C-alpha positions in Angstrom: 4.3 12.6 -16.6 3.8 10.5 -13.3 4.7 12.5 -10.2 7.8 11.0 -7.7 5.8 9.4 -4.2 5.7 11.6 -1.2 6.4 10.8 2.0 4.1 11.2 5.0 4.0 14.5 7.1 3.2 13.1 10.2 4.3 9.8 12.3 0.4 8.6 12.2 -0.4 9.3 8.1 1.1 6.1 6.3 -2.8 5.3 5.4 -3.8 8.0 3.2 0.1 8.7 2.2 0.5 5.2 0.5 -3.1 5.6 -1.1 -2.2 9.0 -2.3 1.1 6.9 -3.7 -1.1 4.2 -5.5 -2.9 6.8 -7.4 0.5 8.8 -8.5 1.8 5.2 -8.9 -0.7 4.4 -11.5 -1.6 7.3 -13.0 0.2 10.3 -15.2 -0.4 13.5 -13.2 -3.1 15.2 -15.8 -5.3 12.0 -15.6 -5.5 12.4 -11.4 -8.8 14.1 -10.3 -8.6 16.2 -7.7 -12.1 14.6 -5.8 -10.4 11.2 -5.6 -6.8 12.8 -3.6 -9.6 14.6 -0.9 -11.6 11.4 -0.4 -8.5 9.5 0.3 -7.3 12.2 3.2 -11.4 12.3 4.4 -11.3 8.7 4.9 -7.8 7.9 6.3 -6.7 8.5 9.6 -9.8 7.3 11.5 -8.6 6.1 14.6 -8.5 7.6 17.7 -5.9 7.4 20.4 -6.4 7.0 24.0 -6.4 10.8 24.7 -9.3 11.7 22.4 -6.8 12.7 19.0 -8.4 12.1 15.9 -5.9 9.9 14.1 -3.1 9.1 16.3 -3.7 5.5 15.5 -3.6 5.6 12.1 -5.8 4.1 9.6 -8.4 1.0 10.1 -8.6 -2.0 8.6 -12.4 -0.8 8.3 -11.3 2.5 6.4 -9.0 0.5 4.2 -11.8 -1.9 3.3 -14.3 1.1 2.7 -11.9 2.7 0.1 -11.6 0.1 -1.9 -15.8 -0.2 -2.2 -15.5 3.8 -2.6 -12.5 3.3 -5.4 -14.8 0.8 -7.0 -17.7 3.3 -6.9 -15.9 6.2 -8.1 -14.5 4.4 -10.9 -17.7 3.4 -12.1 -19.8 6.5 -11.5 -17.3 8.9 -12.7 -15.6 6.9 -15.6 -11.9 7.0 -13.7 -10.5 3.8 -14.6 -9.4 2.7 -11.4 -10.7 -0.7 -10.0 -9.6 -2.0 -6.2 -10.1 -5.3 -4.0 -9.2 -5.2 -0.3 -8.1 -8.8 0.9 -7.5 -10.2 4.7 -6.4 -12.9 6.5 -5.0 -15.9 4.7 -5.8 -14.3 1.4 -3.4 -11.1 2.0 -0.8 -14.1 1.5 1.8 -13.1 -1.1 3.2 -15.7 -3.4 3.4 -16.6 -6.9 0.0 -17.2 -8.1 -1.6 -15.4 -5.6 -4.2 -12.2 -6.2 -1.6 -9.7 -4.8 1.1 -10.9 -7.0 -1.2 -11.4 -9.9 -2.3 -7.5 -9.2 1.6 -6.5 -9.4 2.4 -8.7 -12.3 0.1 -7.0 -14.3 1.1 -3.1 -13.1 -1.0 -2.8 -10.2 -0.2 -2.1 -7.0 -1.1 -2.8 -3.3 -1.3 -0.9 0.0 -0.1 -3.8 2.6 -0.1 -3.5 6.1 2.8 -4.6 7.7 5.3 -3.7 11.1 8.0 -1.2 11.0 10.1 -0.7 14.3 7.7 -2.9 15.8 4.7 -0.6 15.1 1.9 -1.3 12.6 2.5 0.8 9.2 1.5 0.8 5.9 3.6 0.6 2.5 3.3 0.2 -1.1 3.8 -2.7 -3.2 5.0 -1.8 -7.0 6.7 -4.6 -8.5 7.8 -8.0 -8.6 11.6 -7.5 -9.1 12.2 -11.5 -9.5 10.4 -14.3 -7.9 11.8 -13.9 -4.6 12.2 -10.5 -3.9 9.3 -7.4 -3.7 9.8 -3.8 -4.7 7.9 -1.5 -2.2 8.0 2.2 -1.3 8.2 3.1 2.4 6.7 5.9 3.0 8.2 6.9 6.0 11.6 8.7 5.8 14.9 7.6 7.5 18.0 5.4 6.4 17.3 2.2 8.1 20.0 -0.2 9.4 18.7 -3.6 8.5 20.5 -6.1 10.6 18.5 -9.0 9.0 19.3 -10.0 5.2 16.6 -9.9 3.2 15.6 -6.3 2.9 17.5 -3.4 1.4 17.3 0.0 0.6 16.9 0.7 -3.1 17.5 4.0 -5.0 17.2 5.8 -8.0 13.5 4.8 -8.5 11.1 7.7 -7.1 8.2 7.0 -9.1 8.0 3.8 -8.2 9.9 2.5 -5.0 12.7 2.7 -2.3 12.9 -0.9 -0.9 13.6 -4.5 -2.2 12.5 -6.9 0.2 12.3 -10.5 -0.6 8.7 -12.1 -0.5 8.9 -15.1 2.3 9.9 -11.8 4.7 6.2 -10.0 3.9 4.5 -13.3 5.0 6.1 -14.2 8.4 3.8 -13.9 11.5 6.1 -12.1 13.5 7.1 -8.1 14.2 10.1 -8.2 12.1 10.3 -4.9 9.5 7.7 -5.0 6.8 6.2 -8.5 8.3 2.5 -8.9 7.8 2.2 -10.7 11.2 -0.4 -12.8 12.3 -3.5 -13.8 9.6 -6.1 -11.5 11.7 -3.7 -8.1 11.2 -3.0 -8.8 7.6 -4.2 -7.0 4.7 -3.5 -5.8 1.1 -5.6 -3.1 -0.8 -5.0 -4.0 -4.3 -5.4 -1.2 -6.9 -5.1 -1.2 -10.7 -6.4 0.7 -13.6 -9.5 -0.1 -14.8 -8.6 -0.6 -18.8 -7.5 -4.3 -17.4 -10.2 -6.7 -17.9 -9.4 -8.8 -16.0 -9.3 -8.7 -12.1 -6.5 -10.2 -9.8 
């Protein structure tokens, strides 16, 4: 049985919340090992704010890159069917034929760094709805008022997504909602079930 996806508990834990949601999305509850959940929360929220408080600047790019390596090591070492790949810069582009697109097409998911409300944020991409629209789960609980077209709230899919965004908007270099922004800020952590022989 699949669990519903969850919302973040604070203003800062979108990263580990999305990683936890990736596991919930990919695996049945009975398959999920508690050790993998513990490690997600140990690795996430690794940054410090100006006052020295741990986690108050969210999760770093370095932590996301490390998580990809850890998932692969854990999967092989413990026989857990998960694989991961970290993409950044130009490789993180989302369009037909890209690595992220292929991962979603095969039932995988991607933790994507973007902007929401003008601040850095992580969301979970879970499906391609059509050639122009991507389904995602935003872990920040609110009722947004999208003023520009191409972004919409979706209800009725608590195990998979709560937003739909036109693909070209994800690739924008500005700070509009769900845009990945400048190339040097982009990152996608792809995750898929290890039974799939091909990697993205």
